[in-house]
BASE-266626 format. One record per residue (C-alpha): residue number from 1; chain; x, z, y negated. Coordinates in pm, whole numbers, padded with zeros to 5 digits. Layout:
    i  ch       x       z       y
  NUM   A       X       Z       Y
...
//
This chain:
    i  ch       x       z       y
    1   A   00000  -00002   00001
    2   A   00146  -00102  -00333
    3   A   00076   00071  -00654
    4   A   00022   00423  -00503
    5   A   00250   00713  -00456
    6   A   00204   00960  -00173
    7   A   00207   01322  -00305
    8   A   00129   01616  -00083
    9   A  -00114   01421   00140
   10   A  -00286   01236  -00142
   11   A  -00236   00880  -00258
   12   A  -00216   00884  -00634
   13   A  -00230   00561  -00841
   14   A   00091   00486  -01021
   15   A  -00081   00418  -01351
   16   A  -00234   00766  -01340
   17   A   00108   00926  -01299
   18   A   00241   00708  -01585
   19   A  -00048   00814  -01799
   20   A   00020   01181  -01732
   21   A   00385   01131  -01818
   22   A   00284   00950  -02135
   23   A   00045   01228  -02230
   24   A   00314   01491  -02185
   25   A   00561   01282  -02393
   26   A   00294   01224  -02658
   27   A   00232   01599  -02676
   28   A   00600   01660  -02730
   29   A   00621   01395  -03002
   30   A   00321   01520  -03185
   31   A   00463   01871  -03184
   32   A   00793   01738  -03315
   33   A   00613   01539  -03592
   34   A   00412   01842  -03684
   35   A   00727   02059  -03691
   36   A   00892   01827  -03943
   37   A   00572   01803  -04148
   38   A   00543   01425  -04115
   39   A   00162   01428  -04062
   40   A   00117   01481  -04440
   41   A   00230   01120  -04490
   42   A  -00033   00986  -04249
   43   A  -00402   00928  -04326
   44   A  -00552   00964  -03974
   45   A  -00374   01193  -03735
   46   A  -00597   01108  -03434
   47   A  -00524   00740  -03469
   48   A  -00156   00805  -03485
   49   A  -00164   01023  -03173
   50   A  -00367   00755  -02985
   51   A  -00120   00489  -03094
   52   A   00171   00696  -02976
   53   A   00006   00738  -02637
   54   A  -00064   00374  -02605
   55   A   00287   00282  -02710
   56   A   00446   00523  -02460
   57   A   00216   00415  -02183
   58   A   00301   00052  -02242
   59   A   00669   00133  -02250
   60   A   00650   00331  -01919
   61   A   00449   00052  -01754
   62   A   00705  -00202  -01872
   63   A   00999   00001  -01746
   64   A   00843   00115  -01418
   65   A   00922  -00201  -01218
   66   A   01291  -00190  -01334
   67   A   01305   00165  -01199
   68   A   01175   00043  -00856
   69   A   00813   00166  -00901
   70   A   00546  -00079  -00808
   71   A   00231  -00086  -01023
//
């Protein structure tokens, strides 16, 4: 089966794992942006957070095959 990873007896879709990793990275980046006070320069925080998640998810999906992970 391609596109799935076996974890503790359960097949988990690769994109779900990539989304969880992207969510964790997005959380870290938003905390970093908030710590430096950069949100005051942005009009809509929610759109920026969503955009960060989408960019990170796309980057992970692009780099996954190069790391040997099948989508």
